[in-house]
PDB file of N, CA, C and O in Angstrom:
ATOM      1  N   MET A   1    -263.936  59.947  17.158  1.00  0.00           N
ATOM      2  CA  MET A   1    -265.108  60.778  17.103  1.00  0.00           C
ATOM      3  C   MET A   1    -265.700  60.725  15.690  1.00  0.00           C
ATOM      4  O   MET A   1    -265.023  60.342  14.737  1.00  0.00           O
ATOM      5  N   GLY A   2    -266.943  61.105  15.576  1.00  0.00           N
ATOM      6  CA  GLY A   2    -267.617  61.053  14.272  1.00  0.00           C
ATOM      7  C   GLY A   2    -267.411  62.321  13.471  1.00  0.00           C
ATOM      8  O   GLY A   2    -267.635  63.424  13.968  1.00  0.00           O
ATOM      9  N   GLY A   3    -266.991  62.163  12.255  1.00  0.00           N
ATOM     10  CA  GLY A   3    -266.823  63.314  11.373  1.00  0.00           C
ATOM     11  C   GLY A   3    -267.977  63.379  10.391  1.00  0.00           C
ATOM     12  O   GLY A   3    -268.543  62.350  10.024  1.00  0.00           O
ATOM     13  N   ALA A   4    -268.322  64.557   9.974  1.00  0.00           N
ATOM     14  CA  ALA A   4    -269.426  64.730   9.031  1.00  0.00           C
ATOM     15  C   ALA A   4    -268.951  64.397   7.619  1.00  0.00           C
ATOM     16  O   ALA A   4    -267.880  64.825   7.189  1.00  0.00           O
ATOM     17  N   ALA A   5    -269.752  63.641   6.925  1.00  0.00           N
ATOM     18  CA  ALA A   5    -269.413  63.296   5.548  1.00  0.00           C
ATOM     19  C   ALA A   5    -269.828  64.446   4.638  1.00  0.00           C
ATOM     20  O   ALA A   5    -270.928  64.987   4.753  1.00  0.00           O
ATOM     21  N   THR A   6    -268.945  64.797   3.755  1.00  0.00           N
ATOM     22  CA  THR A   6    -269.253  65.878   2.825  1.00  0.00           C
ATOM     23  C   THR A   6    -269.170  65.353   1.414  1.00  0.00           C
ATOM     24  O   THR A   6    -268.372  64.468   1.108  1.00  0.00           O
ATOM     25  N   SER A   7    -270.000  65.908   0.561  1.00  0.00           N
ATOM     26  CA  SER A   7    -269.938  65.544  -0.853  1.00  0.00           C
ATOM     27  C   SER A   7    -269.786  66.824  -1.655  1.00  0.00           C
ATOM     28  O   SER A   7    -270.391  67.851  -1.347  1.00  0.00           O
ATOM     29  N   VAL A   8    -268.983  66.739  -2.668  1.00  0.00           N
ATOM     30  CA  VAL A   8    -268.726  67.902  -3.507  1.00  0.00           C
ATOM     31  C   VAL A   8    -269.294  67.620  -4.880  1.00  0.00           C
ATOM     32  O   VAL A   8    -268.987  66.592  -5.485  1.00  0.00           O
ATOM     33  N   SER A   9    -270.117  68.521  -5.375  1.00  0.00           N
ATOM     34  CA  SER A   9    -270.682  68.376  -6.700  1.00  0.00           C
ATOM     35  C   SER A   9    -269.699  68.922  -7.725  1.00  0.00           C
ATOM     36  O   SER A   9    -269.213  70.047  -7.603  1.00  0.00           O
ATOM     37  N   THR A  10    -269.418  68.120  -8.723  1.00  0.00           N
ATOM     38  CA  THR A  10    -268.495  68.569  -9.770  1.00  0.00           C
ATOM     39  C   THR A  10    -269.275  68.781 -11.048  1.00  0.00           C
ATOM     40  O   THR A  10    -269.475  67.842 -11.819  1.00  0.00           O
ATOM     41  N   PHE A  11    -269.709  69.980 -11.275  1.00  0.00           N
ATOM     42  CA  PHE A  11    -270.441  70.336 -12.486  1.00  0.00           C
ATOM     43  C   PHE A  11    -269.625  71.369 -13.232  1.00  0.00           C
ATOM     44  O   PHE A  11    -269.390  72.470 -12.733  1.00  0.00           O
ATOM     45  N   ASP A  12    -269.193  71.010 -14.432  1.00  0.00           N
ATOM     46  CA  ASP A  12    -268.372  71.937 -15.186  1.00  0.00           C
ATOM     47  C   ASP A  12    -269.159  72.716 -16.227  1.00  0.00           C
ATOM     48  O   ASP A  12    -268.621  73.650 -16.823  1.00  0.00           O
ATOM     49  N   GLY A  13    -270.419  72.361 -16.464  1.00  0.00           N
ATOM     50  CA  GLY A  13    -271.252  73.107 -17.395  1.00  0.00           C
ATOM     51  C   GLY A  13    -270.968  72.803 -18.853  1.00  0.00           C
ATOM     52  O   GLY A  13    -271.611  73.383 -19.728  1.00  0.00           O
ATOM     53  N   SER A  14    -270.035  71.922 -19.144  1.00  0.00           N
ATOM     54  CA  SER A  14    -269.687  71.661 -20.536  1.00  0.00           C
ATOM     55  C   SER A  14    -270.464  70.494 -21.129  1.00  0.00           C
ATOM     56  O   SER A  14    -270.440  70.297 -22.344  1.00  0.00           O
ATOM     57  N   ARG A  15    -271.139  69.729 -20.314  1.00  0.00           N
ATOM     58  CA  ARG A  15    -271.902  68.588 -20.816  1.00  0.00           C
ATOM     59  C   ARG A  15    -273.245  69.065 -21.329  1.00  0.00           C
ATOM     60  O   ARG A  15    -274.077  69.518 -20.543  1.00  0.00           O
ATOM     61  N   SER A  16    -273.477  68.974 -22.627  1.00  0.00           N
ATOM     62  CA  SER A  16    -274.766  69.393 -23.170  1.00  0.00           C
ATOM     63  C   SER A  16    -275.777  68.278 -22.964  1.00  0.00           C
ATOM     64  O   SER A  16    -275.441  67.096 -23.050  1.00  0.00           O
ATOM     65  N   GLY A  17    -277.000  68.657 -22.696  1.00  0.00           N
ATOM     66  CA  GLY A  17    -278.051  67.675 -22.495  1.00  0.00           C
ATOM     67  C   GLY A  17    -278.170  67.188 -21.078  1.00  0.00           C
ATOM     68  O   GLY A  17    -279.012  66.333 -20.803  1.00  0.00           O
ATOM     69  N   SER A  18    -277.371  67.689 -20.165  1.00  0.00           N
ATOM     70  CA  SER A  18    -277.440  67.191 -18.804  1.00  0.00           C
ATOM     71  C   SER A  18    -278.168  68.151 -17.873  1.00  0.00           C
ATOM     72  O   SER A  18    -278.305  67.865 -16.684  1.00  0.00           O
ATOM     73  N   ASN A  19    -278.629  69.262 -18.380  1.00  0.00           N
ATOM     74  CA  ASN A  19    -279.319  70.203 -17.505  1.00  0.00           C
ATOM     75  C   ASN A  19    -280.694  70.557 -18.061  1.00  0.00           C
ATOM     76  O   ASN A  19    -281.029  70.184 -19.185  1.00  0.00           O
ATOM     77  N   MET A  20    -281.475  71.265 -17.285  1.00  0.00           N
ATOM     78  CA  MET A  20    -282.853  71.581 -17.639  1.00  0.00           C
ATOM     79  C   MET A  20    -282.943  72.546 -18.813  1.00  0.00           C
ATOM     80  O   MET A  20    -283.935  72.530 -19.542  1.00  0.00           O
ATOM     81  N   LEU A  21    -281.948  73.371 -19.010  1.00  0.00           N
ATOM     82  CA  LEU A  21    -282.009  74.362 -20.083  1.00  0.00           C
ATOM     83  C   LEU A  21    -282.002  73.731 -21.466  1.00  0.00           C
ATOM     84  O   LEU A  21    -282.330  74.400 -22.446  1.00  0.00           O
ATOM     85  N   TRP A  22    -281.636  72.465 -21.566  1.00  0.00           N
ATOM     86  CA  TRP A  22    -281.612  71.801 -22.853  1.00  0.00           C
ATOM     87  C   TRP A  22    -283.002  71.733 -23.464  1.00  0.00           C
ATOM     88  O   TRP A  22    -283.131  71.704 -24.688  1.00  0.00           O
ATOM     89  N   PHE A  23    -284.045  71.705 -22.642  1.00  0.00           N
ATOM     90  CA  PHE A  23    -285.410  71.639 -23.149  1.00  0.00           C
ATOM     91  C   PHE A  23    -285.826  72.942 -23.827  1.00  0.00           C
ATOM     92  O   PHE A  23    -286.792  72.948 -24.590  1.00  0.00           O
ATOM     93  N   TYR A  24    -285.143  74.012 -23.575  1.00  0.00           N
ATOM     94  CA  TYR A  24    -285.532  75.312 -24.096  1.00  0.00           C
ATOM     95  C   TYR A  24    -284.608  75.806 -25.204  1.00  0.00           C
ATOM     96  O   TYR A  24    -284.592  77.001 -25.501  1.00  0.00           O
ATOM     97  N   THR A  25    -283.859  74.931 -25.804  1.00  0.00           N
ATOM     98  CA  THR A  25    -282.974  75.324 -26.892  1.00  0.00           C
ATOM     99  C   THR A  25    -283.555  74.885 -28.223  1.00  0.00           C
ATOM    100  O   THR A  25    -284.559  74.173 -28.256  1.00  0.00           O
ATOM    101  N   ASN A  26    -282.950  75.291 -29.298  1.00  0.00           N
ATOM    102  CA  ASN A  26    -283.398  74.876 -30.624  1.00  0.00           C
ATOM    103  C   ASN A  26    -283.099  73.406 -30.892  1.00  0.00           C
ATOM    104  O   ASN A  26    -283.651  72.827 -31.827  1.00  0.00           O
ATOM    105  N   ASN A  27    -282.247  72.803 -30.098  1.00  0.00           N
ATOM    106  CA  ASN A  27    -281.907  71.397 -30.284  1.00  0.00           C
ATOM    107  C   ASN A  27    -282.957  70.462 -29.709  1.00  0.00           C
ATOM    108  O   ASN A  27    -282.929  69.261 -29.980  1.00  0.00           O
ATOM    109  N   ALA A  28    -283.874  70.986 -28.928  1.00  0.00           N
ATOM    110  CA  ALA A  28    -284.878  70.145 -28.286  1.00  0.00           C
ATOM    111  C   ALA A  28    -285.878  69.641 -29.322  1.00  0.00           C
ATOM    112  O   ALA A  28    -286.280  70.370 -30.229  1.00  0.00           O
ATOM    113  N   SER A  29    -286.267  68.386 -29.167  1.00  0.00           N
ATOM    114  CA  SER A  29    -287.271  67.843 -30.069  1.00  0.00           C
ATOM    115  C   SER A  29    -288.658  68.182 -29.535  1.00  0.00           C
ATOM    116  O   SER A  29    -288.823  68.477 -28.351  1.00  0.00           O
ATOM    117  N   GLY A  30    -289.634  68.139 -30.401  1.00  0.00           N
ATOM    118  CA  GLY A  30    -291.007  68.390 -29.981  1.00  0.00           C
ATOM    119  C   GLY A  30    -291.589  69.625 -30.627  1.00  0.00           C
ATOM    120  O   GLY A  30    -291.010  70.190 -31.554  1.00  0.00           O
ATOM    121  N   LEU A  31    -292.727  70.034 -30.135  1.00  0.00           N
ATOM    122  CA  LEU A  31    -293.461  71.159 -30.685  1.00  0.00           C
ATOM    123  C   LEU A  31    -292.793  72.463 -30.291  1.00  0.00           C
ATOM    124  O   LEU A  31    -292.558  72.720 -29.110  1.00  0.00           O
ATOM    125  N   LYS A  32    -292.492  73.275 -31.274  1.00  0.00           N
ATOM    126  CA  LYS A  32    -291.863  74.565 -31.008  1.00  0.00           C
ATOM    127  C   LYS A  32    -292.875  75.663 -31.340  1.00  0.00           C
ATOM    128  O   LYS A  32    -293.203  75.879 -32.507  1.00  0.00           O
ATOM    129  N   ILE A  33    -293.362  76.346 -30.319  1.00  0.00           N
ATOM    130  CA  ILE A  33    -294.305  77.434 -30.521  1.00  0.00           C
ATOM    131  C   ILE A  33    -293.784  78.672 -29.812  1.00  0.00           C
ATOM    132  O   ILE A  33    -293.036  78.584 -28.838  1.00  0.00           O
ATOM    133  N   SER A  34    -294.188  79.807 -30.311  1.00  0.00           N
ATOM    134  CA  SER A  34    -293.691  81.063 -29.753  1.00  0.00           C
ATOM    135  C   SER A  34    -294.440  81.410 -28.471  1.00  0.00           C
ATOM    136  O   SER A  34    -295.481  80.830 -28.161  1.00  0.00           O
ATOM    137  N   LEU A  35    -293.895  82.352 -27.747  1.00  0.00           N
ATOM    138  CA  LEU A  35    -294.533  82.784 -26.502  1.00  0.00           C
ATOM    139  C   LEU A  35    -295.868  83.460 -26.771  1.00  0.00           C
ATOM    140  O   LEU A  35    -296.779  83.378 -25.948  1.00  0.00           O
ATOM    141  N   THR A  36    -295.994  84.125 -27.910  1.00  0.00           N
ATOM    142  CA  THR A  36    -297.262  84.776 -28.261  1.00  0.00           C
ATOM    143  C   THR A  36    -298.372  83.747 -28.421  1.00  0.00           C
ATOM    144  O   THR A  36    -299.492  83.964 -27.958  1.00  0.00           O
ATOM    145  N   ILE A  37    -298.073  82.643 -29.064  1.00  0.00           N
ATOM    146  CA  ILE A  37    -299.073  81.592 -29.247  1.00  0.00           C
ATOM    147  C   ILE A  37    -299.468  80.990 -27.901  1.00  0.00           C
ATOM    148  O   ILE A  37    -300.642  80.699 -27.675  1.00  0.00           O
ATOM    149  N   VAL A  38    -298.517  80.804 -27.025  1.00  0.00           N
ATOM    150  CA  VAL A  38    -298.818  80.275 -25.685  1.00  0.00           C
ATOM    151  C   VAL A  38    -299.732  81.236 -24.933  1.00  0.00           C
ATOM    152  O   VAL A  38    -300.674  80.808 -24.265  1.00  0.00           O
ATOM    153  N   LEU A  39    -299.455  82.530 -25.042  1.00  0.00           N
ATOM    154  CA  LEU A  39    -300.290  83.521 -24.374  1.00  0.00           C
ATOM    155  C   LEU A  39    -301.706  83.529 -24.941  1.00  0.00           C
ATOM    156  O   LEU A  39    -302.673  83.581 -24.182  1.00  0.00           O
ATOM    157  N   VAL A  40    -301.839  83.478 -26.257  1.00  0.00           N
ATOM    158  CA  VAL A  40    -303.165  83.475 -26.883  1.00  0.00           C
ATOM    159  C   VAL A  40    -303.936  82.209 -26.496  1.00  0.00           C
ATOM    160  O   VAL A  40    -305.126  82.277 -26.189  1.00  0.00           O
ATOM    161  N   MET A  41    -303.271  81.073 -26.511  1.00  0.00           N
ATOM    162  CA  MET A  41    -303.945  79.832 -26.126  1.00  0.00           C
ATOM    163  C   MET A  41    -304.385  79.871 -24.670  1.00  0.00           C
ATOM    164  O   MET A  41    -305.462  79.373 -24.341  1.00  0.00           O
ATOM    165  N   SER A  42    -303.576  80.452 -23.794  1.00  0.00           N
ATOM    166  CA  SER A  42    -303.944  80.563 -22.383  1.00  0.00           C
ATOM    167  C   SER A  42    -305.164  81.464 -22.204  1.00  0.00           C
ATOM    168  O   SER A  42    -306.076  81.141 -21.443  1.00  0.00           O
ATOM    169  N   LEU A  43    -305.173  82.584 -22.903  1.00  0.00           N
ATOM    170  CA  LEU A  43    -306.313  83.496 -22.806  1.00  0.00           C
ATOM    171  C   LEU A  43    -307.587  82.864 -23.370  1.00  0.00           C
ATOM    172  O   LEU A  43    -308.672  83.078 -22.829  1.00  0.00           O
ATOM    173  N   CYS A  44    -307.467  82.091 -24.445  1.00  0.00           N
ATOM    174  CA  CYS A  44    -308.632  81.387 -24.987  1.00  0.00           C
ATOM    175  C   CYS A  44    -309.164  80.359 -24.009  1.00  0.00           C
ATOM    176  O   CYS A  44    -310.377  80.203 -23.872  1.00  0.00           O
ATOM    177  N   PHE A  45    -308.274  79.657 -23.329  1.00  0.00           N
ATOM    178  CA  PHE A  45    -308.704  78.678 -22.331  1.00  0.00           C
ATOM    179  C   PHE A  45    -309.433  79.364 -21.183  1.00  0.00           C
ATOM    180  O   PHE A  45    -310.464  78.875 -20.722  1.00  0.00           O
ATOM    181  N   ILE A  46    -308.907  80.485 -20.723  1.00  0.00           N
ATOM    182  CA  ILE A  46    -309.557  81.233 -19.636  1.00  0.00           C
ATOM    183  C   ILE A  46    -310.931  81.708 -20.078  1.00  0.00           C
ATOM    184  O   ILE A  46    -311.896  81.609 -19.321  1.00  0.00           O
ATOM    185  N   ALA A  47    -311.027  82.231 -21.316  1.00  0.00           N
ATOM    186  CA  ALA A  47    -312.314  82.697 -21.837  1.00  0.00           C
ATOM    187  C   ALA A  47    -313.311  81.540 -21.943  1.00  0.00           C
ATOM    188  O   ALA A  47    -314.495  81.718 -21.658  1.00  0.00           O
ATOM    189  N   PHE A  48    -312.843  80.364 -22.348  1.00  0.00           N
ATOM    190  CA  PHE A  48    -313.711  79.198 -22.451  1.00  0.00           C
ATOM    191  C   PHE A  48    -314.252  78.784 -21.089  1.00  0.00           C
ATOM    192  O   PHE A  48    -315.434  78.464 -20.967  1.00  0.00           O
ATOM    193  N   VAL A  49    -313.407  78.785 -20.067  1.00  0.00           N
ATOM    194  CA  VAL A  49    -313.849  78.424 -18.715  1.00  0.00           C
ATOM    195  C   VAL A  49    -314.846  79.443 -18.179  1.00  0.00           C
ATOM    196  O   VAL A  49    -315.825  79.070 -17.533  1.00  0.00           O
ATOM    197  N   VAL A  50    -314.608  80.729 -18.441  1.00  0.00           N
ATOM    198  CA  VAL A  50    -315.541  81.776 -18.005  1.00  0.00           C
ATOM    199  C   VAL A  50    -316.877  81.620 -18.718  1.00  0.00           C
ATOM    200  O   VAL A  50    -317.929  81.780 -18.099  1.00  0.00           O
ATOM    201  N   ALA A  51    -316.846  81.308 -20.019  1.00  0.00           N
ATOM    202  CA  ALA A  51    -318.091  81.116 -20.773  1.00  0.00           C
ATOM    203  C   ALA A  51    -318.865  79.919 -20.236  1.00  0.00           C
ATOM    204  O   ALA A  51    -320.085  79.992 -20.089  1.00  0.00           O
ATOM    205  N   LEU A  52    -318.179  78.820 -19.941  1.00  0.00           N
ATOM    206  CA  LEU A  52    -318.865  77.664 -19.365  1.00  0.00           C
ATOM    207  C   LEU A  52    -319.497  78.008 -18.017  1.00  0.00           C
ATOM    208  O   LEU A  52    -320.604  77.564 -17.712  1.00  0.00           O
ATOM    209  N   HIS A  53    -318.798  78.789 -17.224  1.00  0.00           N
ATOM    210  CA  HIS A  53    -319.336  79.211 -15.935  1.00  0.00           C
ATOM    211  C   HIS A  53    -320.599  80.045 -16.125  1.00  0.00           C
ATOM    212  O   HIS A  53    -321.598  79.831 -15.438  1.00  0.00           O
ATOM    213  N   ALA A  54    -320.556  80.983 -17.045  1.00  0.00           N
ATOM    214  CA  ALA A  54    -321.715  81.854 -17.294  1.00  0.00           C
ATOM    215  C   ALA A  54    -322.888  81.050 -17.844  1.00  0.00           C
ATOM    216  O   ALA A  54    -324.022  81.235 -17.402  1.00  0.00           O
ATOM    217  N   PHE A  55    -322.632  80.160 -18.803  1.00  0.00           N
ATOM    218  CA  PHE A  55    -323.721  79.346 -19.359  1.00  0.00           C
ATOM    219  C   PHE A  55    -324.318  78.428 -18.304  1.00  0.00           C
ATOM    220  O   PHE A  55    -325.525  78.186 -18.304  1.00  0.00           O
ATOM    221  N   GLY A  56    -323.499  77.923 -17.420  1.00  0.00           N
ATOM    222  CA  GLY A  56    -324.008  77.081 -16.340  1.00  0.00           C
ATOM    223  C   GLY A  56    -324.919  77.847 -15.402  1.00  0.00           C
ATOM    224  O   GLY A  56    -325.954  77.335 -14.977  1.00  0.00           O
ATOM    225  N   LYS A  57    -324.536  79.080 -15.077  1.00  0.00           N
ATOM    226  CA  LYS A  57    -325.394  79.900 -14.206  1.00  0.00           C
ATOM    227  C   LYS A  57    -326.710  80.243 -14.903  1.00  0.00           C
ATOM    228  O   LYS A  57    -327.765  80.219 -14.270  1.00  0.00           O
ATOM    229  N   ILE A  58    -326.660  80.558 -16.188  1.00  0.00           N
ATOM    230  CA  ILE A  58    -327.888  80.884 -16.939  1.00  0.00           C
ATOM    231  C   ILE A  58    -328.787  79.663 -17.017  1.00  0.00           C
ATOM    232  O   ILE A  58    -329.997  79.775 -16.817  1.00  0.00           O
ATOM    233  N   TYR A  59    -328.213  78.486 -17.306  1.00  0.00           N
ATOM    234  CA  TYR A  59    -328.996  77.260 -17.402  1.00  0.00           C
ATOM    235  C   TYR A  59    -329.642  76.923 -16.071  1.00  0.00           C
ATOM    236  O   TYR A  59    -330.805  76.522 -16.025  1.00  0.00           O
ATOM    237  N   ARG A  60    -328.892  77.085 -14.986  1.00  0.00           N
ATOM    238  CA  ARG A  60    -329.426  76.781 -13.666  1.00  0.00           C
ATOM    239  C   ARG A  60    -330.553  77.751 -13.293  1.00  0.00           C
ATOM    240  O   ARG A  60    -331.541  77.344 -12.683  1.00  0.00           O
ATOM    241  N   ALA A  61    -330.411  79.019 -13.653  1.00  0.00           N
ATOM    242  CA  ALA A  61    -331.448  80.004 -13.349  1.00  0.00           C
ATOM    243  C   ALA A  61    -332.720  79.714 -14.133  1.00  0.00           C
ATOM    244  O   ALA A  61    -333.819  79.853 -13.594  1.00  0.00           O
ATOM    245  N   LYS A  62    -332.590  79.308 -15.410  1.00  0.00           N
ATOM    246  CA  LYS A  62    -333.761  78.976 -16.212  1.00  0.00           C
ATOM    247  C   LYS A  62    -334.437  77.698 -15.718  1.00  0.00           C
ATOM    248  O   LYS A  62    -335.664  77.597 -15.737  1.00  0.00           O
ATOM    249  N   ALA A  63    -333.642  76.727 -15.278  1.00  0.00           N
ATOM    250  CA  ALA A  63    -334.206  75.472 -14.784  1.00  0.00           C
ATOM    251  C   ALA A  63    -334.947  75.693 -13.474  1.00  0.00           C
ATOM    252  O   ALA A  63    -335.959  75.042 -13.216  1.00  0.00           O
ATOM    253  N   ARG A  64    -334.455  76.603 -12.651  1.00  0.00           N
ATOM    254  CA  ARG A  64    -335.108  76.902 -11.391  1.00  0.00           C
ATOM    255  C   ARG A  64    -336.410  77.659 -11.591  1.00  0.00           C
ATOM    256  O   ARG A  64    -337.354  77.480 -10.822  1.00  0.00           O
ATOM    257  N   ALA A  65    -336.474  78.503 -12.615  1.00  0.00           N
ATOM    258  CA  ALA A  65    -337.672  79.303 -12.878  1.00  0.00           C
ATOM    259  C   ALA A  65    -338.818  78.431 -13.366  1.00  0.00           C
ATOM    260  O   ALA A  65    -339.982  78.710 -13.080  1.00  0.00           O
ATOM    261  N   GLY A  66    -338.490  77.378 -14.099  1.00  0.00           N
ATOM    262  CA  GLY A  66    -339.512  76.457 -14.582  1.00  0.00           C
ATOM    263  C   GLY A  66    -340.279  77.033 -15.754  1.00  0.00           C
ATOM    264  O   GLY A  66    -340.111  78.198 -16.116  1.00  0.00           O
ATOM    265  N   PRO A  67    -341.138  76.186 -16.351  1.00  0.00           N
ATOM    266  CA  PRO A  67    -341.930  76.643 -17.515  1.00  0.00           C
ATOM    267  C   PRO A  67    -343.122  77.480 -17.137  1.00  0.00           C
ATOM    268  O   PRO A  67    -343.866  77.925 -18.010  1.00  0.00           O
TER     269      PRO A  67
END
């Protein structure tokens, strides 16, 4: 008869650099910025998109009105 094949994962947690949390440690290379800076940059991006939306609506309304 057919038996089901099973696989067992052997993760001991002692290997550094083998998991996703390594990207969030001080050992990770790359740009290190605080959460406050990320929040401010996100809010600035949202404000920029809203401003572009508003300017687009104003420009379209003026173009439709004509000279």
